[in-house]
C-alpha positions as CSV (number, residue, x, y, z in Angstrom):
1,M,30.4,64.6,20.3
2,T,32.3,62.7,17.6
3,V,31.8,59.1,16.8
4,T,34.4,57.4,14.6
5,D,35.2,53.9,13.6
6,H,38.8,52.9,14.5
7,S,38.5,49.1,14.1
8,Q,40.7,47.1,11.8
9,A,40.0,43.7,10.3
10,T,41.1,41.6,7.4
11,A,39.7,38.6,5.6
12,D,42.0,37.0,3.0
13,K,43.5,40.5,2.7
14,A,40.1,41.5,1.4
15,H,38.8,43.9,4.0
16,S,39.9,46.7,6.2
17,H,38.6,49.5,8.3
18,G,41.3,52.2,8.0
19,I,42.4,54.4,10.9
20,I,40.3,57.6,10.9
21,P,42.2,60.8,11.7
22,D,41.1,63.2,14.5
23,A,40.6,66.0,11.9
24,S,37.1,66.4,10.5
25,R,36.4,65.4,6.9
26,A,35.0,69.0,6.5
27,D,38.5,70.4,7.3
28,R,39.9,69.4,3.9
29,P,40.6,72.4,1.7
30,T,38.6,73.3,-1.4
31,S,39.8,75.7,-4.0
32,F,39.8,76.6,-7.7
33,D,43.5,77.3,-7.3
34,V,45.5,74.3,-8.4
35,D,48.5,75.4,-6.3
36,A,46.4,74.8,-3.2
37,F,46.8,71.1,-3.8
38,P,50.3,69.6,-3.9
39,V,50.9,66.7,-6.3
40,P,49.7,63.6,-4.4
41,S,52.3,61.2,-3.2
42,G,49.9,58.5,-1.9
43,R,50.6,59.3,1.8
44,E,47.9,61.9,2.1
45,E,44.7,60.8,3.9
46,N,42.4,61.2,0.8
47,W,44.9,59.5,-1.5
48,R,46.3,56.7,0.6
49,F,44.1,54.0,-1.0
50,S,44.4,55.4,-4.5
51,A,46.3,54.1,-7.5
52,V,48.4,57.3,-7.5
53,R,51.0,56.0,-10.1
54,D,48.3,55.4,-12.7
55,L,46.5,58.7,-11.9
56,K,49.8,60.7,-12.2
57,P,49.0,62.2,-15.7
58,L,45.9,63.8,-14.2
59,F,48.1,65.8,-11.7
60,A,50.1,67.7,-14.4
61,D,49.2,71.4,-14.7
62,E,49.4,71.3,-18.5
63,P,46.8,72.2,-21.2
64,V,45.1,69.3,-23.0
65,D,43.3,69.4,-26.3
66,G,41.4,66.1,-26.1
67,H,37.6,65.8,-26.0
68,L,35.0,63.2,-25.4
69,E,32.4,62.5,-28.1
70,W,29.0,63.6,-26.9
71,T,25.8,62.0,-28.0
72,V,22.8,64.0,-26.8
73,P,19.1,63.3,-27.4
74,D,16.6,65.8,-28.5
75,L,15.9,67.7,-25.3
76,P,12.3,68.4,-24.2
77,A,10.9,71.8,-23.5
78,G,12.4,73.4,-20.5
79,V,15.7,71.6,-20.7
80,T,18.9,73.1,-22.2
81,L,22.5,72.0,-22.7
82,A,24.9,74.8,-23.5
83,Q,28.6,75.7,-23.3
84,V,29.3,78.1,-20.4
85,P,32.5,80.3,-20.3
86,A,35.0,79.5,-17.7
87,D,34.3,82.5,-15.4
88,D,30.6,81.9,-15.5
89,A,31.1,78.2,-14.9
90,R,33.1,78.8,-11.8
91,A,30.5,81.2,-10.5
92,R,27.7,78.7,-11.0
93,T,29.6,75.7,-9.5
94,V,28.2,74.8,-6.1
95,R,31.5,74.4,-4.4
96,A,35.2,74.7,-5.3
97,P,37.1,71.5,-6.1
98,G,38.4,69.3,-3.3
99,D,41.6,67.8,-4.8
100,R,44.2,68.6,-7.5
101,A,42.7,66.4,-10.2
102,S,39.4,68.2,-9.9
103,A,40.9,71.7,-9.8
104,L,42.9,70.9,-13.0
105,A,39.8,69.6,-14.7
106,V,38.1,73.0,-14.1
107,K,41.2,74.9,-15.1
108,H,41.9,73.1,-18.4
109,S,38.3,72.3,-19.5
110,G,37.8,75.6,-21.3
111,G,34.5,76.2,-19.5
112,A,31.7,73.9,-18.7
113,M,28.7,72.2,-20.3
114,A,25.6,73.1,-18.4
115,L,22.5,70.9,-18.4
116,T,19.7,73.1,-17.0
117,V,16.1,72.1,-16.2
118,A,13.9,75.2,-15.8
119,A,11.8,75.8,-12.7
120,N,8.5,73.8,-12.6
121,T,9.5,71.6,-15.5
122,V,8.7,67.9,-15.0
123,V,10.6,65.6,-17.5
124,D,8.9,62.3,-17.8
125,E,11.5,60.4,-19.8
126,P,15.2,60.0,-18.8
127,I,17.7,62.3,-20.4
128,T,20.6,60.1,-21.5
129,I,23.9,61.6,-22.5
130,D,26.6,59.3,-23.9
131,L,30.3,60.4,-23.5
132,R,32.8,58.3,-25.5
133,G,36.5,58.5,-25.1
134,T,38.8,58.1,-28.2
135,G,42.1,57.6,-26.4
136,A,42.8,61.2,-25.7
137,D,43.8,63.1,-22.5
138,V,40.7,65.0,-21.5
139,R,39.5,67.4,-18.8
140,G,35.8,68.1,-18.2
141,H,33.5,70.4,-16.2
142,L,29.8,69.7,-16.1
143,L,27.0,71.7,-14.4
144,V,23.6,70.0,-13.7
145,E,21.1,72.6,-12.5
146,I,17.5,71.6,-11.5
147,G,15.2,74.6,-11.0
148,R,12.7,75.1,-8.3
149,S,10.0,72.4,-8.2
150,A,11.5,70.8,-11.3
151,E,12.0,67.0,-11.7
152,A,14.2,65.0,-14.0
153,T,16.1,61.8,-14.5
154,V,19.6,62.2,-16.0
155,V,21.8,59.3,-17.2
156,I,25.4,59.9,-18.1
157,R,27.2,57.0,-19.6
158,R,31.0,56.9,-20.1
159,T,32.4,54.4,-22.7
160,G,35.5,54.1,-24.9
161,T,38.9,55.0,-23.4
162,A,40.5,58.2,-22.1
163,T,42.7,59.6,-19.5
164,Y,40.0,61.7,-18.0
165,S,39.5,64.0,-15.0
166,E,36.2,65.8,-14.4
167,Y,34.4,68.1,-12.0
168,V,30.6,67.7,-11.8
169,S,28.5,70.3,-10.0
170,V,24.9,69.4,-9.1
171,D,22.6,72.2,-7.9
172,L,19.0,71.4,-6.7
173,A,16.8,74.4,-6.0
174,D,14.0,74.3,-3.4
175,N,11.6,71.3,-3.9
176,A,13.6,70.1,-6.9
177,G,13.9,66.3,-7.6
178,L,16.8,64.6,-9.5
179,N,17.5,61.0,-10.3
180,L,21.2,61.1,-11.5
181,V,22.7,57.9,-12.9
182,L,26.5,57.8,-13.6
183,L,27.6,54.8,-15.6
184,Q,31.4,54.0,-15.9
185,Q,31.5,51.5,-18.7
186,W,35.0,52.3,-20.0
187,E,37.3,50.0,-21.9
188,D,39.9,48.2,-19.8
189,D,42.7,50.8,-20.2
190,A,40.8,54.0,-19.3
191,V,41.9,56.1,-16.3
192,H,39.2,58.3,-14.7
193,A,39.3,60.6,-11.7
194,G,36.1,62.5,-11.0
195,E,34.5,64.6,-8.3
196,V,30.7,65.1,-8.0
197,V,29.5,67.8,-5.7
198,A,25.8,68.3,-5.0
199,R,24.0,71.1,-3.1
200,L,20.4,70.5,-2.0
201,G,17.9,73.3,-1.4
202,R,14.9,73.1,1.0
203,D,12.7,70.0,0.5
204,S,14.8,68.9,-2.5
205,R,15.4,65.2,-3.4
206,L,18.5,63.6,-4.9
207,R,18.8,60.0,-5.9
208,G,22.2,59.3,-7.2
209,S,23.3,55.9,-8.6
210,V,27.0,55.2,-9.5
211,V,27.8,52.1,-11.5
212,T,31.5,51.3,-12.2
213,L,32.2,48.2,-14.3
214,G,35.0,49.3,-16.6
215,G,38.3,51.1,-16.6
216,K,41.8,50.3,-15.4
217,V,41.5,52.9,-12.6
218,V,38.4,54.8,-11.7
219,R,38.3,57.1,-8.7
220,L,35.0,58.9,-7.9
221,N,34.6,61.4,-5.0
222,T,31.0,62.2,-4.4
223,S,29.8,64.9,-1.9
224,A,26.3,66.0,-1.0
225,A,25.7,69.1,1.2
226,F,22.3,70.2,2.6
227,A,21.5,73.9,2.3
228,G,17.9,73.8,3.3
229,E,15.7,71.9,5.7
230,G,13.6,68.9,4.7
231,A,15.9,67.7,1.9
232,S,16.8,64.1,1.3
233,V,19.6,62.2,-0.5
234,D,19.8,58.6,-1.5
235,L,23.2,57.5,-2.9
236,F,23.5,54.0,-4.4
237,G,26.6,52.4,-5.9
238,L,27.4,49.2,-7.7
239,Y,30.9,48.2,-8.7
240,F,32.5,45.0,-10.1
241,A,36.3,44.8,-10.4
242,D,38.2,42.1,-12.0
243,A,42.0,41.4,-12.5
244,G,43.9,44.6,-13.2
245,Q,41.1,47.0,-12.2
246,H,41.3,49.5,-9.3
247,Q,37.9,51.1,-8.4
248,E,37.6,53.7,-5.7
249,H,34.5,55.5,-4.4
250,Q,34.7,58.2,-1.7
251,L,31.6,59.8,-0.3
252,F,30.9,62.7,2.0
253,V,27.4,63.7,3.2
254,D,27.4,67.0,5.0
255,H,24.4,67.5,7.3
256,A,24.7,71.3,8.0
257,V,21.0,72.1,8.6
258,P,18.2,70.5,10.6
259,K,15.7,67.8,9.5
260,C,17.4,66.2,6.5
261,T,17.7,62.6,5.6
262,S,20.5,60.6,3.9
263,R,20.9,57.0,2.9
264,V,24.1,55.5,1.3
265,T,24.1,52.0,0.0
266,Y,27.1,50.7,-2.0
267,K,27.9,47.1,-3.0
268,G,30.8,45.7,-4.9
269,A,32.1,42.4,-6.2
270,L,35.7,41.4,-6.9
271,A,37.4,38.7,-8.9
272,G,41.0,38.2,-9.9
273,A,44.3,38.3,-8.0
274,T,44.9,42.0,-8.6
275,A,41.3,43.2,-8.4
276,R,41.1,46.1,-5.9
277,T,38.2,48.2,-4.7
278,V,38.0,51.0,-2.1
279,W,34.9,52.5,-0.5
280,I,35.2,55.4,2.0
281,G,32.0,56.8,3.4
282,D,32.1,60.0,5.6
283,V,29.0,61.5,7.2
284,L,29.2,64.7,9.2
285,I,26.3,65.8,11.4
286,R,27.0,69.4,12.4
287,A,25.9,71.0,15.6
288,A,23.0,72.9,13.9
289,A,21.7,69.7,12.1
290,E,19.2,68.6,14.7
291,G,16.6,66.0,13.6
292,T,19.1,64.4,11.2
293,D,18.4,60.8,10.0
294,T,21.3,59.1,8.3
295,Y,22.6,55.6,7.6
296,E,25.4,54.2,5.3
297,L,26.0,50.7,4.2
298,N,28.8,49.0,2.3
299,R,28.9,45.3,1.3
300,N,31.7,43.6,-0.7
301,L,31.6,40.1,-2.2
302,V,35.1,38.5,-2.9
303,L,34.8,35.9,-5.6
304,T,38.4,34.7,-5.9
305,D,41.5,34.5,-3.9
306,G,43.8,37.5,-3.9
307,A,41.2,40.2,-4.5
308,R,41.1,43.1,-2.0
309,A,38.4,45.4,-0.8
310,D,39.0,48.3,1.6
311,S,35.9,49.6,3.3
312,V,36.1,52.7,5.6
313,P,32.9,54.1,7.1
314,N,33.2,57.2,9.3
315,L,30.5,59.1,11.2
316,E,31.0,62.4,12.9
317,I,28.2,63.7,15.2
318,E,28.3,67.1,16.8
319,T,24.8,67.1,18.2
320,G,22.8,64.6,20.2
321,E,19.5,65.9,19.0
322,I,19.1,63.5,16.0
323,E,16.6,61.0,14.7
324,G,19.1,58.3,13.9
325,A,22.7,57.7,12.7
326,G,24.6,54.6,11.9
327,H,26.8,52.7,9.5
328,A,27.6,49.1,8.5
329,S,30.4,47.5,6.5
330,A,31.1,43.9,5.6
331,T,33.3,42.0,3.2
332,G,33.2,38.2,2.7
333,R,33.2,35.2,0.4
334,F,30.1,33.5,-1.0
335,D,27.4,32.6,1.5
336,E,28.1,28.8,1.9
337,E,24.6,28.1,3.1
338,Q,23.1,29.7,0.0
339,M,25.5,27.7,-2.2
340,F,24.7,24.5,-0.4
341,Y,20.9,25.1,-0.7
342,L,21.2,25.7,-4.4
343,R,23.6,22.8,-5.1
344,S,21.3,20.5,-3.1
345,R,18.6,21.2,-5.6
346,G,20.6,20.2,-8.6
347,I,21.9,23.6,-9.6
348,S,25.5,23.5,-10.9
349,E,28.2,25.4,-8.9
350,E,28.6,27.8,-11.8
351,Q,24.9,28.6,-12.0
352,A,24.6,28.8,-8.3
353,R,27.4,31.4,-8.2
354,K,25.6,33.5,-10.8
355,L,22.4,33.4,-8.9
356,V,24.0,34.5,-5.7
357,V,25.7,37.4,-7.4
358,R,22.6,38.5,-9.2
359,G,20.7,38.4,-5.9
360,F,23.5,40.4,-4.2
361,F,23.1,43.3,-6.8
362,A,19.4,43.0,-7.5
363,D,18.1,45.6,-5.1
364,L,20.6,48.2,-6.2
365,I,19.9,47.7,-9.9
366,H,16.2,48.1,-9.2
367,E,16.9,51.4,-7.4
368,I,18.2,53.0,-10.6
369,G,14.6,53.4,-11.8
370,V,15.5,53.3,-15.6
371,P,14.4,50.0,-17.1
372,A,16.7,50.2,-20.2
373,V,19.7,50.9,-17.9
374,E,18.7,48.1,-15.5
375,E,18.4,45.5,-18.4
376,S,21.8,46.6,-19.8
377,L,23.5,46.3,-16.4
378,L,22.1,42.8,-15.9
379,R,23.7,41.8,-19.3
380,E,27.0,43.3,-18.3
381,I,27.0,41.6,-14.9
382,E,26.5,38.3,-16.8
383,L,29.6,39.0,-18.8
384,E,31.5,39.8,-15.7
385,L,30.4,36.5,-14.2
386,E,31.7,34.7,-17.3
387,H,35.1,36.3,-16.6
388,V,34.9,35.0,-13.0
389,E,34.3,31.5,-14.2
390,E,37.3,31.8,-16.5
391,E,39.4,33.0,-13.5
392,L,38.2,30.1,-11.4
393,E,39.0,27.6,-14.1
394,H,42.5,29.1,-14.4
395,E,43.0,28.9,-10.6
396,A,41.9,25.2,-10.6
397,A,44.2,24.4,-13.5
398,E,47.2,26.0,-11.7
399,T,46.3,24.2,-8.5
400,A,46.1,20.8,-10.3
401,G,49.5,21.5,-11.9
402,E,51.2,22.0,-8.5
């Protein structure tokens, strides 16, 4: 059977459940051939929420010579980072790209950088790689390979500015464990389209955290496919969009084998009349995937008038022999009861708002599991909230002048 969400609702133009097509999410093409993907017009199902006009430079089949500046720590024993030729990179990629921007990233990246953790290697400290854009047009291909029974935490931080498309392949061997943290902390004019595809072997464990705070347009498409029984994936996302930002996160979890578990939890906040976020969560439970346990959740907090959040959960079930499956999505303004409680205890409206937003994001920040990153994000959210206060003051001044 197939279960889909066809409902539609709006709140101050801030929330919608899009119409889900009859075709399965798994039917979308994948290919290394760029010509398999026409230039998006914005009418296609997987591009209809996207800022196609701003992403247009990433659809051009032309060579680029820009690069990101890499800052890489001293790597521990059993961990390597090396350039891989294009043919080898394609052979080691877990799945072909799923859209034109990703296919072009592979074609014009000149090969891939491969971060490899050898089998039975346990890395105690996070491996943090900083990628800084210097204004160039850049294509990237990255392989993250975790060997059998190996464990590691990998943090990839993007800063600066670039017009950047990338394809990230994540391969977890049997019983491997990876905590992958992707931080989008771009400058305000950056444009970034990325696809992250993970394959999980038997009894492997993936924790993936995506944090998007910067950039003019950021579009991340994350997929996880189970290739062996007993594997689990936990995907967390935190995003904060203000005026002029468009942030989009698409997810696809493919339960193709029995007895696997997935949890998806994404939360976003928006402030500013042109702030826009999109979250699309697709989960497929195939006929062979008996014993599946899955749940996905998206919450959006609208802080000012005019901001818009689209949230589209979709669940396809082809077998009734499952442990559990569900999804939830909600978008709204501040919880008035919380605000009243805090204000009644002498807390200013500005401080109360900050406390509510901190509480909204607190559990997700804690899930990252890297203290230095968590502390940095708390500081960045404080800065975002200062921008919110400026926006509210501007709205109040305009209202008073009418």
